[in-house]
C-alpha positions, -999 to +999 in steps of 0.1 A: +869+574-494+841+562-517+848+555-553+839+583-578+805+578-595+808+569-631+800+596-655+772+587-679+780+596-715+748+605-734+744+595-770+758+620-796+735+645-811+714+626-837+722+632-873+690+641-892+680+656-925+661+688-930+625+683-919+603+668-946+570+685-951+550+655-940+528+650-910+525+616-893+497+627-869+462+635-879+452+672-876+488+684-869+512+700-893+547+685-897+564+705-870+536+701-845+537+663-852+574+664-842+566+683-810+538+660-801+559+629-805+587+646-785+564+654-756+548+619-758+582+602-755+601+627-733+583+639-702+599+668-683+621+644-663+635+629-695+639+662-712+659+674-683+680+643-683+688+640-720+684+677-728+655+694-746+674+700-778+689+666-780+656+648-773+637+670-798+661+662-826+661+625-816+623+626-820+626+644-854+650+618-866+626+590-855+599+605-877+622+612-906+633+576-905+597+565-906+590+587-936+619+573-955+602+539-950+627+522-927+604+508-899+631+485-886+654+514-880+626+533-862+622+503-838+660+500-834+663+537-826+636+535-800+647+502-784+684+514-782+673+542-759+651+521-736+678+510-712+690+546-707+654+558-701+647+530-677+679+538-658+668+575-655+633+564-643+646+538-619+645+561-589+610+573-596+578+558-582+561+533-604+531+546-623+498+544-603+468+566-595+491+585-571+518+589-597+501+587-631+520+583-664+527+616-681+515+605-715+497+576-733+478+569-765+453+542-776+446+530-811+415+511-800+403+539-777+401+514-748+435+505-735+463+531-733+499+523-741+527+541-722+561+551-737+591+531-724+568+510-702+543+491-724+557+460-740+563+464-778+557+501-776+578+507-808+553+486-827+523+506-814+542+538-823+547+525-859+510+518-861+502+553-849+525+568-875+510+546-903+474+557-896+479+590-878+446+583-861+429+559-838+420+526-855+386+526-837+364+549-859+334+553-836+344+590-832+357+593-868+393+602-875+408+615-843+443+617-828+443+595-797+470+611-776+466+622-740+489+639-715+484+639-677+495+674-667+488+672-630+468+656-603+466+622-586+452+601-570+420+619-581+399+608-551+388+644-546+384+676-565+415+689-548+437+663-564+418+658-596+437+647-628+442+673-654+442+656-689+452+674-721+442+658-754+437+671-790+400+664-790+370+656-767+368+619-774+405+613-766+403+634-734+372+616-722+385+581-732+418+588-715+399+590-682+391+553-688+426+544-700+439+556-667+413+540-644+414+507-663+452+505-658+455+515-622+422+509-603+411+475-590+374+477-596+346+452-590+323+473-612+319+507-628+293+531-617+279+563-632+300+589-651+289+625-649+301+659-660+295+681-629+281+716-630+307+744-624+315+749-587+316+783-570+350+790-584+338+781-619+358+749-621+343+719-639+349+682-633+343+648-649+334+623-621+335+585-623+320+563-596+331+527-591+330+499-566+363+486-554+372+450-547+360+453-511+326+465-522+332+502-513+318+528-536+344+554-546+349+583-570+376+596-593+377+632-604+391+648-636+395+686-638+381+698-671+380+735-664+405+745-691+397+718-716+360+710-718+347+721-752+381+736-762+403+705-763+420+714-796+430+749-784+441+734-750+463+709-768+480+734-791+487+756-761+503+726-744+524+718-775+536+753-779+544+758-742+582+759-739+582+748-703 
C-alpha cells in the first residue's frame, strides 16, 4: 500500500487594509490596477490552485504594501510565493511557441519578462509600479502589459496567437517579445497586417528565416483587438472566467 500523499497547506488569507484610492498602472483606476496585476501574476492554472479570492487579495496586498513605501516587503511577499508557484507549474510544459507564457510585460518594449520565470522579476515589477508605464517613450506613456489568451505555435492561421493588451503598441510589440524569446532565427523578414479573410478575421504575420535557412511565418489573430485594444483589454479584465 502506497504512502498517503502529503496535503499541501496553502498560505493563510493575506491581511490587507481597505483599498487605497491609488492606481499603480497607467490608464487604469485603482481596482482595475489590482485586477491587472492579479491576472498578470496568476494565470487560470494558478488561480485554480491557490483560489481566485485568495490570489486576488494577495495581489491587492502586494500593491498596498508598495503604496505604503515598503519595497523590500513587496519583494519578500513575491519571493516567498515563488517555490509554491514553481511546484504548481512543475508538471506543466516549459514555455515555448507551442506553450506560450500566459502573460508578460516589457519596460523597454523589446524584451518581455514573465512572472515566476524571469530572474529578478520582483525588481521589474517594482519598476513597473514606480512608473506605471513603459520606460521607453517612443510611443508616449503606455501600459506595457500583454496576455496570450490562446494559440500556439502560430505557424498557421488556425493556431495563431491571440494577444490582449491595453493599447496598440503593446499588442504589436508583444508579438516581438514572444518571437524573440522562443524562436531561433537567423534573420527577420517582413511584418504585415493581412487583409480580412472570407470569415472577416484579421491577422498580423511575421516572416523570418530559421537557423537552417528556411523561411517561415508566425501568425497573430487580431480580429477582436485591432483598433480596439483598450476595449478588448477592459473586457478581458472584467471577464470573471
